[in-house]
VOGU-3710 file (C-alpha; in Angstrom, 3 decimals, decimal comma):
1> mfrpsalrpl> -17,700/52,557/41,693  -16,161/49,514/39,649  -18,069/46,591/40,223  -16,804/43,125/38,844  -20,490/41,738/38,769  -21,356/44,464/36,116  -19,041/42,794/33,607  -19,842/39,462/34,754  -22,509/38,731/31,796  -19,965/40,051/29,130
11> tllalalals> -17,080/37,734/30,724  -19,183/34,883/30,590  -20,410/35,706/26,900  -16,565/36,211/25,736  -15,600/33,118/27,761  -18,446/31,297/25,736  -17,261/32,518/22,583  -13,669/31,525/23,152  -14,805/28,053/24,014  -16,770/27,679/20,822
21> aceqtdaprf> -13,796/29,111/18,802  -11,657/26,467/20,421  -14,150/23,809/19,739  -14,048/24,969/16,141  -10,356/25,061/15,648  -10,315/21,464/17,508  -12,926/19,842/15,437  -13,156/21,528/12,032  -16,924/20,899/10,662  -18,017/20,444/7,167
31> saaepgeqls> -21,336/21,287/6,440  -21,147/20,532/2,566  -19,012/18,385/0,208  -16,166/20,258/-1,390  -16,649/20,879/-5,225  -16,060/17,666/-7,037  -14,999/15,881/-3,778  -16,879/12,594/-4,946  -14,526/12,654/-8,346  -11,629/10,733/-6,553
41> agaatvnkfd> -9,588/10,507/-9,656  -10,963/13,418/-11,368  -12,093/12,802/-14,800  -10,680/9,229/-14,702  -13,313/8,402/-12,016  -15,293/5,318/-12,587  -18,926/5,080/-11,282  -19,262/1,168/-10,285  -19,420/-0,243/-6,776  -20,155/-3,830/-7,057
51> qnafslpsan> -17,637/-6,635/-7,156  -15,985/-5,305/-10,195  -15,248/-1,620/-8,985  -11,543/-1,963/-8,924  -11,314/-3,526/-12,275  -12,636/-0,629/-14,863  -10,617/1,208/-17,069  -10,403/5,147/-16,253  -13,408/6,551/-17,107  -11,981/9,107/-19,792
61> lsplrrldfs> -10,057/6,297/-21,726  -11,340/6,269/-25,562  -12,805/2,923/-27,006  -9,527/2,628/-28,838  -7,534/2,786/-25,788  -9,849/0,693/-23,640  -8,919/-1,994/-26,269  -5,274/-1,662/-25,237  -6,597/-1,708/-21,735  -8,156/-5,514/-22,322
71> vgnsffrnpw> -5,160/-6,788/-23,885  -3,116/-5,690/-20,781  -5,728/-7,076/-18,609  -5,482/-10,677/-20,368  -1,785/-10,838/-19,460  -2,453/-9,657/-15,862  -5,253/-12,083/-15,337  -4,248/-15,347/-17,619  -1,855/-17,866/-15,665  1,876/-18,276/-17,355
81> viapastdar> 2,904/-21,692/-17,726  6,034/-23,942/-17,294  8,701/-23,830/-20,355  8,749/-25,243/-22,823  4,959/-25,014/-23,827  2,928/-24,224/-27,083  1,922/-21,100/-25,613  5,593/-19,613/-26,019  4,172/-16,131/-25,202  3,219/-16,990/-21,552
91> dglgplfntn> 5,845/-19,721/-20,671  8,889/-19,763/-18,321  7,200/-19,912/-14,925  9,519/-20,548/-12,166  11,282/-22,304/-11,317  10,551/-20,996/-8,104  7,492/-18,848/-7,496  4,638/-17,633/-5,324  1,682/-17,604/-8,028  0,968/-17,904/-11,719
101> acqnchikdg> -0,762/-14,963/-12,660  -1,002/-11,305/-11,312  -4,562/-11,465/-10,546  -4,084/-14,260/-8,021  -2,458/-12,172/-5,788  -4,323/-8,759/-6,798  -7,779/-10,359/-6,390  -10,157/-8,753/-8,671  -7,427/-5,894/-8,612  -7,824/-5,355/-5,112
111> rghppgsrgd> -6,395/-6,146/-1,659  -4,605/-9,426/-0,578  -5,126/-11,102/2,887  -2,801/-13,081/5,197  -2,816/-17,100/4,722  -5,447/-18,705/7,054  -7,875/-15,645/7,108  -10,160/-17,001/4,701  -9,162/-20,868/5,174  -7,001/-20,818/2,045
121> navsslvrls> -2,909/-20,591/1,487  -0,439/-17,914/1,397  -1,695/-16,533/-2,175  -2,025/-12,920/-2,171  0,512/-12,618/0,512  4,241/-13,242/0,864  7,238/-13,103/3,173  10,108/-10,526/2,451  13,609/-11,742/3,882  16,706/-9,878/4,445
131> iparpgqeal> 19,929/-10,003/6,869  21,758/-7,074/8,454  24,275/-5,489/6,243  27,798/-5,556/6,830  30,491/-3,117/6,351  31,678/-2,976/2,841  27,864/-3,912/1,280  27,261/-0,480/0,386  27,173/-0,813/-3,099  24,617/-3,560/-2,670
141> lerqglipep> 22,755/-1,643/-0,382  22,729/1,334/-3,062  21,208/-0,851/-5,688  19,084/-3,334/-3,820  18,046/-1,571/-0,469  18,880/-4,465/1,592  21,018/-7,596/1,878  18,991/-10,751/0,794  19,176/-13,979/2,998  22,028/-15,939/1,238
151> vyggqlqdva> 20,202/-19,140/0,225  16,688/-17,916/-0,178  16,967/-14,612/-1,424  15,025/-11,682/-0,611  11,589/-13,399/-0,869  10,225/-16,772/0,426  8,773/-18,634/-2,976  6,598/-21,172/-1,536  5,812/-23,144/-4,850  8,078/-24,581/-7,571
161> ipgvapegkl> 7,727/-26,377/-10,881  8,276/-30,301/-10,861  11,794/-31,277/-10,194  12,520/-28,410/-7,879  11,874/-28,120/-4,146  10,075/-24,982/-2,964  11,759/-23,067/-0,468  9,330/-23,511/2,268  5,729/-22,897/3,719  4,678/-20,094/6,071
171> rvsyrsevvt> 2,405/-20,460/8,796  0,869/-17,415/10,817  -0,369/-17,622/14,097  -1,558/-14,457/16,375  -0,912/-13,227/19,409  -3,511/-11,131/20,919  -3,595/-7,866/23,116  -6,633/-5,838/24,248  -6,945/-2,054/23,976  -9,521/-0,310/26,189
181> lkdgtrvelq> -10,982/2,944/24,883  -11,981/5,977/26,796  -15,723/5,131/27,089  -14,680/1,450/28,253  -14,949/-0,361/24,906  -12,497/-3,267/24,576  -11,067/-3,968/21,175  -8,869/-6,968/20,628  -5,843/-6,620/18,366  -3,924/-9,444/16,940
191> qpqleigqlg> -0,172/-9,295/16,131  1,097/-12,020/13,410  3,621/-14,517/14,492  5,454/-15,999/11,473  7,131/-19,307/11,197  8,576/-20,911/8,049  8,647/-24,623/7,873  9,466/-27,360/5,281  12,560/-25,629/4,256  14,040/-26,870/1,046
201> ygalhpdtrl> 17,595/-25,456/1,142  18,447/-25,799/4,671  18,375/-23,469/7,652  17,677/-19,748/7,359  20,530/-17,414/8,386  20,187/-16,982/11,864  19,732/-13,193/11,482  17,021/-13,385/9,093  14,360/-10,446/9,260  10,893/-11,556/7,966
211> slrvappmig> 8,141/-9,451/6,917  4,645/-10,622/5,663  3,120/-8,379/2,987  -0,155/-8,644/1,665  -0,959/-7,383/-2,108  -2,271/-3,621/-2,057  -5,104/-2,594/-4,458  -4,038/-1,726/-7,789  -6,364/1,362/-8,550  -5,249/4,762/-9,327
221> lglleaipea> -1,446/3,735/-9,461  -0,899/5,694/-13,055  -2,254/8,666/-11,170  0,077/8,422/-8,114  2,990/7,828/-10,404  1,739/11,218/-12,343  2,014/13,405/-9,060  4,815/15,708/-9,613  8,004/15,019/-7,353  7,974/18,625/-5,971
231> ailanadpdd> 4,538/18,435/-4,826  5,462/15,226/-2,818  8,629/16,528/-1,091  6,653/19,677/-0,223  5,000/17,772/2,389  8,070/16,091/3,636  9,441/17,377/7,152  12,109/14,767/7,964  13,544/16,986/10,957  10,005/17,866/12,265
241> adgdgisgra> 10,734/21,652/11,698  7,192/22,729/12,465  7,079/20,491/15,705  3,738/18,557/14,810  5,259/15,279/15,551  4,942/14,203/12,049  8,227/13,818/9,999  7,587/12,321/6,724  10,426/11,622/4,677  11,070/10,585/1,015
251> nrvwdhasqs> 12,437/7,384/0,210  15,293/7,176/-2,543  15,570/3,996/-4,220  17,498/2,378/-7,494  15,911/2,822/-10,783  17,127/0,030/-12,949  15,903/2,035/-16,061  17,760/4,982/-15,201  20,588/3,448/-13,513  20,288/6,373/-10,774
261> trlgrfgwka> 18,697/6,987/-7,616  15,210/8,110/-7,616  12,200/8,921/-5,414  10,386/5,772/-4,099  6,592/5,787/-4,672  5,424/2,106/-4,807  5,317/-0,638/-2,409  4,839/-0,898/1,306  8,011/0,982/1,898  7,995/3,287/-1,053
271> gqpslnqqna> 10,973/0,835/-2,196  10,006/1,202/-6,105  10,440/4,286/-8,342  7,979/3,502/-11,189  5,045/1,460/-11,868  6,981/-0,440/-14,776  9,629/-1,542/-12,199  7,239/-2,613/-9,693  5,484/-4,750/-12,480  8,874/-6,249/-13,422
281> daffndmgls> 9,821/-6,910/-9,890  6,485/-8,578/-9,174  7,019/-10,895/-12,574  10,648/-11,537/-11,259  10,019/-12,504/-7,807  6,490/-13,494/-7,529  6,392/-15,596/-10,841  10,024/-16,280/-11,753  9,766/-14,441/-14,897  12,635/-12,353/-16,441
291> tsllagssct> 12,069/-8,913/-18,190  14,359/-6,514/-19,861  14,638/-4,703/-16,671  15,319/-7,621/-14,389  17,245/-10,363/-16,415  18,366/-13,775/-15,218  17,046/-15,967/-12,626  15,347/-15,235/-9,327  17,004/-18,503/-8,035  20,202/-18,102/-5,587
301> aaqtdchnvp> 23,482/-19,454/-6,370  22,735/-22,365/-3,672  19,865/-23,265/-5,659  21,334/-25,514/-8,081  18,309/-27,249/-9,328  16,946/-24,102/-10,174  19,626/-23,392/-12,728  19,135/-26,651/-14,587  15,589/-26,520/-15,978  14,384/-25,070/-19,535
311> hggvpevsdn> 13,483/-21,311/-19,476  11,075/-19,448/-21,319  13,529/-17,455/-23,387  15,489/-14,002/-23,010  13,666/-12,242/-21,577  10,412/-14,300/-20,584  8,281/-11,296/-20,408  8,839/-9,382/-23,781  9,155/-5,528/-23,715  5,619/-5,616/-25,680
321> ilaqvlfytr> 3,964/-7,821/-23,153  5,424/-5,606/-20,173  4,295/-2,411/-21,766  0,860/-3,849/-21,947  0,738/-4,747/-18,484  2,123/-1,266/-17,862  -0,810/0,534/-19,617  -3,344/-1,676/-17,883  -2,041/-1,098/-14,460  -1,448/2,692/-15,365
331> nlgvparrgv> -5,245/3,168/-16,188  -7,480/1,089/-13,700  -9,970/3,460/-12,506  -11,017/4,566/-9,002  -14,543/4,512/-8,036  -16,229/7,447/-6,764  -16,886/8,602/-3,350  -20,343/7,701/-1,936  -22,364/9,658/0,571  -20,188/12,845/0,366
341> ddpqvlkgkg> -22,938/14,922/1,710  -24,443/12,624/4,228  -24,302/14,417/7,424  -22,563/11,614/9,170  -20,009/11,408/6,552  -19,393/14,963/7,063  -19,141/14,737/10,550  -16,890/11,790/10,215  -14,720/14,050/8,181  -14,383/16,712/10,634
351> lfhqagcqgc> -13,320/14,094/13,250  -10,785/12,986/10,792  -9,221/16,251/10,672  -9,372/16,736/14,335  -7,642/13,666/14,866  -4,899/15,033/12,816  -4,999/12,260/10,027  -4,665/14,260/7,312  -1,205/15,019/8,526  -0,113/11,928/6,543
361> htpsfttasd> -2,910/10,889/4,704  -2,979/14,161/2,385  -6,240/14,168/0,873  -5,410/15,648/-2,653  -3,055/16,540/-5,143  -3,066/17,553/-8,770  -1,057/15,275/-11,347  1,440/16,866/-13,803  0,425/18,158/-17,039  3,186/15,808/-18,835
371> aaepelagqt> 1,805/12,405/-17,069  2,628/9,371/-18,976  -0,647/9,058/-20,503  -2,855/12,040/-21,540  -5,723/10,684/-19,463  -3,631/10,964/-16,378  -2,470/14,420/-17,002  -3,844/17,707/-14,892  -6,173/15,606/-12,681  -7,427/16,598/-9,549
381> irpysdlllh> -7,157/13,412/-7,324  -8,005/12,426/-3,702  -5,964/9,559/-2,827  -5,420/10,381/1,022  -1,790/9,859/0,962  1,527/11,849/1,025  3,415/8,845/-0,386  6,077/9,471/2,282  7,435/7,416/5,012  6,583/7,798/8,372
391> dmgdgladnr> 7,642/6,044/11,867  4,480/3,788/12,713  6,230/2,683/16,303  7,119/-0,447/17,720  3,916/-2,473/17,188  3,973/-2,047/13,307  7,931/-2,433/13,022  9,199/-5,264/10,887  12,628/-4,419/12,069  13,590/-4,576/8,190
401> deflasgrew> 15,432/-1,618/6,419  14,743/-0,852/2,648  16,690/1,849/1,272  16,209/4,590/3,716  13,231/3,285/5,080  13,934/2,056/8,586  12,522/-1,006/10,176  9,783/1,081/11,928  8,862/3,176/8,518  6,203/2,656/6,202
411> rtpplwgigl> 4,576/4,562/3,204  1,261/6,054/3,911  -0,936/3,905/2,074  -3,751/5,487/-0,196  -7,100/5,166/1,262  -9,215/5,818/-1,851  -11,513/3,067/-2,377  -11,192/1,206/1,248  -14,774/1,297/1,796  -15,169/-1,009/-1,000
421> tetvnghtrf> -12,885/-3,774/0,311  -15,336/-5,957/1,428  -17,561/-5,620/-1,606  -14,713/-6,421/-3,883  -12,666/-8,805/-1,883  -14,991/-10,221/0,759  -12,709/-9,338/3,702  -11,913/-6,257/5,651  -8,180/-6,983/6,415  -6,122/-4,022/6,519
431> lhdgrarnll> -2,259/-2,883/6,985  0,694/-4,036/5,470  0,440/-7,651/6,884  -3,467/-7,829/6,948  -3,356/-8,078/10,938  -5,921/-5,644/11,292  -9,453/-7,166/10,758  -11,546/-3,724/10,503  -10,643/-0,058/9,904  -10,927/0,533/13,965
441> eailwhggea> -8,263/-2,098/14,439  -6,114/-0,618/11,636  -6,341/2,828/13,502  -5,566/1,290/16,978  -2,279/-0,339/15,617  -1,047/3,389/14,842  1,645/4,569/16,792  5,085/6,527/16,562  4,238/9,762/14,559  0,467/8,495/14,527
451> eaarqkvmaf> 0,404/8,186/18,222  -1,378/11,317/18,876  -3,869/10,700/16,366  -4,528/7,154/17,945  -5,009/8,902/21,119  -7,658/11,440/19,783  -9,382/8,472/18,368  -9,481/6,163/21,441  -11,146/9,243/23,357  -14,018/9,409/20,702
461> daeqraalla> -17,336/8,194/22,087  -19,252/5,548/19,978  -21,066/8,026/18,066  -17,908/9,972/17,211  -16,458/6,532/16,102  -19,149/5,562/14,014  -18,879/8,870/12,140  -15,397/8,468/11,612  -15,945/5,012/10,123  -18,605/6,269/8,103
471> flnsl> -16,189/8,673/6,325  -13,728/6,361/5,846  -16,086/3,899/4,083  -17,216/6,607/1,827  -13,812/6,805/0,225
//
């Protein structure tokens, strides 16, 4: 006679095994670090964890190449001056600018912060400006990616040389909102509200779009440049063909050197195709210095005083200096991971994967064998970024397009070194505008394609959140 009760122990065992299997699928467990996982930048990884952790040359640079690194560092660190000057290799600053040295924004080669967050001015952050495109401006969009504000250009420059009026002053205030996690924990988030006053050249266009940006860390940029384009595009899924809700896509941007459209890699919206162009753009817009890649003046036609002051030569930044800065920025080393075998860090790694964070923050790549510098070639690196654009929802939207990037899309920022931010820079301000005051706030601002991951983190208990943060701080 068939008796259901006879199968009950087996049924319960099968159910228990099934639930266990589901639990393992939903929450990957890592019992030990992966081989070489502590080497975030492969052989280029540095073992320094103090305030200078982001300022060291790649560990595999030879002594002779370290001398080249030091020369580039001097041009990155030391201030430029107003022309004419006896220091003719460093003159031509302005007439309009944001700072007089690269290091002022990328403090200790690390992360910037929003104005007022440390009681100081807007240095290490800036405001991008643009207006909506009109029919017939397609050629401008192809080469510039946006339409600059007609009087003030594409970036607010809040400092000027004597005799020239600065463009304006930025003021940031914050609107608060509270998010309640599943366990009842309340987290206050702050959304920046931008106001530009003391305008030096009249009112802004009524449709001007503003986007506050803080300076990103400089570490590992040469390695990101050395990732093969095919490896980046392999992670793109613009139509979400796999149905996971994540549809990363590549930005395509104008490359001044080749006079063609190329894959965007650098900048908060992947608006720059190469590190050299990123550097030239910073010289041009942040310091008002011309290069052979970006010639002329950053002043607009309406800013007439700008065009009647001495300049520092043509170009103001020589090709030799630009190349030395390029070598420096390509070879800033990435610090090693800490505590990769720590049980709490390993638990947090599992929770990172359980939430689906790796869907955008791709853990690892292998750089190309023909990288621009031999030290960057053939390295297994762990940047935790796919370098693709993702829709991050209304909360983070700046409503400002940049080439193919929409006003809701941002490039996935690399996470390597993020746990040393406070040590290097004395703060924990994250996201493109520095609104997040810690890593948990940064996670809770995620929306759009990251909404599912955000909801999973919101459901974690305090112990799980602590483990996730321990993992992130180990990067």
